C-alpha positions as CSV (number, residue, x, y, z in Angstrom):
1,M,-13.9,6.4,16.2
2,V,-10.1,5.9,16.2
3,I,-8.1,6.0,13.0
4,L,-4.4,5.3,12.5
5,I,-2.7,7.0,9.6
6,S,0.6,5.9,8.2
7,N,2.5,6.1,4.8
8,D,5.8,5.4,3.1
9,D,6.6,8.9,2.0
10,G,7.4,10.1,5.5
11,I,5.6,12.0,8.2
12,Y,6.2,15.4,6.6
13,A,4.7,14.3,3.2
14,R,2.0,16.5,1.7
15,G,-0.2,13.5,0.9
16,L,-0.3,12.5,4.6
17,Q,-1.0,16.0,5.8
18,V,-3.9,16.3,3.4
19,L,-5.3,12.9,4.5
20,Y,-5.0,14.0,8.2
21,E,-6.8,17.3,7.5
22,E,-9.6,15.5,5.7
23,L,-10.1,12.7,8.3
24,K,-9.6,14.6,11.6
25,S,-13.2,15.4,12.0
26,L,-14.2,11.8,11.9
27,G,-12.8,11.0,15.4
28,K,-9.4,10.6,17.2
29,I,-6.6,10.4,14.7
30,Y,-3.1,9.1,15.4
31,V,-0.3,9.5,12.9
32,V,2.6,7.0,13.1
33,A,4.8,7.3,10.0
34,P,8.4,6.9,8.9
35,D,10.7,9.7,9.7
36,R,11.9,9.8,6.1
37,E,10.8,8.4,2.7
38,R,10.7,4.6,2.7
39,S,9.1,4.0,-0.8
40,A,9.2,0.5,-2.3
41,V,10.3,-1.3,0.9
42,S,7.3,-3.7,0.6
43,H,6.4,-5.5,3.8
44,A,9.8,-5.2,5.5
45,L,9.9,-5.5,9.3
46,S,12.9,-4.4,11.3
47,L,14.0,-7.3,13.5
48,H,17.7,-6.8,14.1
49,R,17.9,-3.3,15.4
50,P,16.0,-1.1,17.9
51,L,13.6,1.5,16.6
52,R,13.3,5.0,17.9
53,I,10.2,7.1,18.0
54,K,9.9,10.9,18.1
55,E,6.6,12.7,19.0
56,V,6.6,15.4,16.4
57,K,3.5,17.0,17.8
58,K,0.5,15.7,19.7
59,N,-0.6,12.3,18.3
60,F,2.0,12.5,15.5
61,F,4.8,10.1,15.8
62,A,7.9,9.6,13.6
63,V,9.6,6.2,13.5
64,D,13.0,5.5,12.1
65,G,11.8,2.3,10.4
66,T,9.5,1.0,7.6
67,P,5.8,1.6,7.2
68,T,5.2,-2.0,8.5
69,D,7.2,-1.1,11.6
70,C,5.1,2.0,12.1
71,V,1.8,0.1,12.1
72,N,3.0,-2.8,14.1
73,I,4.4,-0.5,16.8
74,A,1.4,1.7,16.8
75,I,-1.1,-1.1,17.2
76,N,0.9,-3.4,19.6
77,G,2.4,-0.8,22.0
78,L,2.4,2.9,21.1
79,L,-1.3,3.8,21.0
80,P,-3.5,3.7,24.1
81,E,-6.3,2.1,22.2
82,K,-6.7,-0.2,19.2
83,P,-7.7,1.8,16.1
84,D,-11.0,1.1,14.2
85,M,-9.2,1.6,10.9
86,V,-5.7,1.9,9.4
87,V,-5.5,4.4,6.6
88,S,-2.2,4.6,4.5
89,G,-1.2,7.4,2.2
90,I,-1.9,9.4,0.2
91,N,1.1,8.1,-1.6
92,F,2.8,10.3,-4.2
93,G,2.9,7.8,-7.1
94,P,0.6,5.0,-8.3
95,N,0.2,1.6,-6.7
96,L,-1.4,-0.3,-9.4
97,G,-1.1,-3.8,-10.8
98,D,2.2,-5.4,-9.9
99,D,3.3,-2.2,-8.1
100,I,1.5,-3.4,-4.9
101,T,4.1,-6.1,-4.3
102,Y,6.8,-3.4,-3.9
103,S,4.7,-0.8,-2.1
104,G,5.3,0.4,1.4
105,T,2.0,2.3,1.3
106,V,0.0,-1.0,0.6
107,S,2.2,-2.9,3.1
108,A,1.2,-0.5,5.9
109,A,-2.4,-1.4,5.2
110,I,-1.5,-5.1,5.0
111,E,0.0,-4.9,8.4
112,G,-3.1,-3.3,9.8
113,C,-5.1,-6.1,8.2
114,L,-2.8,-8.9,9.7
115,L,-3.3,-7.3,13.1
116,G,-7.2,-7.5,12.8
117,V,-7.8,-3.8,11.8
118,P,-9.8,-2.9,8.7
119,S,-7.3,-1.1,6.3
120,I,-7.3,1.1,3.2
121,A,-4.3,2.3,1.1
122,F,-4.6,5.5,-1.0
123,S,-2.3,6.6,-3.7
124,L,-2.2,9.4,-6.3
125,A,-1.3,8.0,-9.7
126,T,1.3,10.5,-10.8
127,L,5.1,10.9,-10.4
128,D,5.2,14.4,-11.8
129,P,4.3,17.6,-10.1
130,P,2.0,19.3,-9.7
131,A,0.3,16.6,-7.5
132,Y,-3.3,17.4,-6.7
133,F,-3.7,15.8,-3.3
134,R,-6.6,17.9,-2.1
135,P,-9.4,16.5,-4.4
136,A,-8.0,13.0,-3.7
137,G,-8.2,13.7,0.0
138,R,-11.8,14.8,-0.2
139,V,-12.9,11.7,-2.0
140,A,-10.7,9.6,0.4
141,R,-12.7,10.8,3.3
142,R,-16.0,9.7,1.7
143,I,-14.5,6.3,0.9
144,V,-13.3,5.9,4.5
145,E,-16.7,6.9,5.8
146,K,-18.4,4.2,3.6
147,F,-16.1,1.4,4.7
148,L,-16.4,2.4,8.3
149,E,-20.1,2.0,7.8
150,T,-20.0,-1.3,5.7
151,G,-16.9,-2.9,7.1
152,I,-14.2,-4.7,5.2
153,P,-14.0,-8.5,5.2
154,Q,-11.3,-10.1,7.3
155,G,-8.1,-10.8,5.3
156,T,-8.8,-8.1,2.8
157,I,-7.5,-4.6,2.3
158,I,-8.8,-1.9,0.0
159,N,-6.3,-0.3,-2.5
160,V,-7.5,3.0,-3.9
161,N,-5.7,4.9,-6.7
162,F,-6.7,8.4,-7.9
163,P,-6.1,10.0,-11.3
164,N,-4.2,13.3,-10.8
165,K,-7.0,15.8,-11.3
166,R,-7.2,19.4,-10.3
167,R,-10.9,19.2,-9.1
168,C,-13.1,16.3,-7.7
169,R,-15.5,16.9,-10.6
170,Y,-12.9,16.0,-13.1
171,Y,-13.0,12.4,-11.9
172,K,-15.2,10.4,-14.2
173,G,-16.4,8.4,-11.2
174,L,-15.5,5.4,-9.1
175,K,-14.8,1.9,-10.4
176,F,-14.4,-1.3,-8.4
177,T,-11.6,-3.0,-10.2
178,R,-9.3,-6.0,-10.2
179,Q,-5.5,-5.9,-10.0
180,G,-4.0,-5.2,-13.4
181,K,-0.7,-6.1,-15.0
182,R,2.3,-3.9,-15.6
183,K,4.9,-4.3,-18.3
184,Y,8.3,-3.4,-17.1
185,G,11.7,-3.0,-18.8
186,E,14.9,-4.4,-17.5
187,A,17.0,-1.2,-17.4
188,I,19.9,-1.3,-15.0
189,V,22.1,1.8,-15.0
190,E,25.8,1.1,-14.5
191,K,28.1,3.8,-13.2
192,I,31.6,4.2,-12.0
193,D,32.3,5.9,-8.6
194,P,35.3,8.2,-7.9
195,R,37.3,5.2,-6.9
196,G,36.8,3.4,-10.1
197,K,34.4,0.8,-8.7
198,K,31.1,-0.1,-10.4
199,Y,27.7,0.7,-8.8
200,Y,24.2,0.2,-10.1
201,W,20.8,1.9,-10.1
202,I,17.8,-0.4,-10.5
203,G,15.4,1.6,-12.7
204,G,13.2,-0.7,-14.6
205,K,11.5,1.4,-17.3
206,D,7.7,1.3,-17.3
207,L,6.8,0.2,-20.8
208,G,3.1,0.3,-20.2
209,Y,0.4,-2.1,-19.1
210,E,-1.8,-4.9,-20.3
211,N,-5.2,-3.7,-21.4
212,I,-7.2,-5.9,-19.0
213,P,-10.9,-5.0,-18.7
214,D,-12.0,-3.8,-15.3
215,S,-8.4,-3.5,-14.1
216,D,-7.1,-0.8,-11.8
217,I,-4.6,0.5,-14.3
218,V,-7.1,0.9,-17.1
219,A,-9.6,2.6,-14.8
220,V,-7.1,5.2,-13.7
221,E,-5.9,5.7,-17.3
222,E,-9.5,6.4,-18.2
223,G,-9.9,9.0,-15.4
224,Y,-11.7,6.9,-12.8
225,V,-10.9,6.4,-9.1
226,S,-10.0,2.7,-8.8
227,I,-11.1,0.8,-5.7
228,T,-9.6,-2.7,-5.6
229,P,-10.2,-5.3,-2.8
230,I,-6.9,-7.1,-2.3
231,H,-7.1,-10.6,-0.7
232,L,-4.2,-11.6,1.5
233,D,-4.7,-15.3,0.9
234,L,-2.1,-16.0,-1.8
235,T,-3.1,-19.7,-2.4
236,N,-3.7,-20.7,-6.0
237,Y,-6.8,-22.8,-5.3
238,R,-7.1,-24.1,-8.8
239,L,-3.6,-25.5,-8.8
240,L,-4.1,-26.8,-5.2
241,Q,-7.1,-28.9,-6.3
242,E,-5.0,-30.3,-9.2
243,L,-2.1,-31.1,-6.9
244,K,-4.3,-32.9,-4.4
245,K,-5.1,-35.4,-7.1
246,W,-1.4,-36.3,-7.1
247,E,-1.1,-36.5,-3.3
248,D,-1.1,-40.3,-2.9
249,L,1.2,-40.8,-5.9
250,W,3.7,-38.2,-4.7
251,N,3.7,-39.7,-1.2
252,Q,4.4,-43.1,-2.6
253,Q,7.2,-41.9,-4.9
254,L,8.9,-39.3,-2.8
255,L,8.4,-40.5,0.8
256,N,7.8,-44.2,0.8
257,N,10.7,-44.8,-1.7
258,P,13.4,-42.2,-0.9
259,G,16.1,-44.3,-2.6
């Protein structure tokens, strides 16, 4: 069994180290991760500059790029064999609801999926220390084992979020969930630099979440480990069927009579 681990917190992050320690007995493990924190870079791919790779220790590689870069380089050139699974995390911070659109952690899993490898993203849903990665890592191992056994459908990743609990037994259990909905503020912090010029921090304040039954956010708030299948096909099929009813009319109005 060959597993590729990546993240967006950087190769020296505690969550990645715990994940490696928990998974290393499952087979051959490669770690290819950013050389520094790359949080909230989404699915960015570096196309306009060369990327440099440093082997930190055996089978541990630091890349001066994004999480997506790391997984792409690993699968398409760096590793001597294609992995059986890509595992991203354990992220320090939640990736719930709308967070996943910004997440480098989730994007590493998405890149694995796009390259034909079953992929899972793990996150610890806290931004405040102490962060209890060890119990999350132990459950993450069990989840990886189960999905190695059952498989993951093509075009789907698994997004897992853990409550920040000191012991595994403090989790209420596992819940299979849907993506929830965040409520964000619009806070932009304006400052003046020493030369008198304005600069800005984007720091939208989290104002809470919508109380959607069976959502990932609600599950974690209630103390459960949330496991969400994320489908990469973004097509709105309901709207597509409606639009198809207008196809002939739109062709006639927009193309046959351009004016």
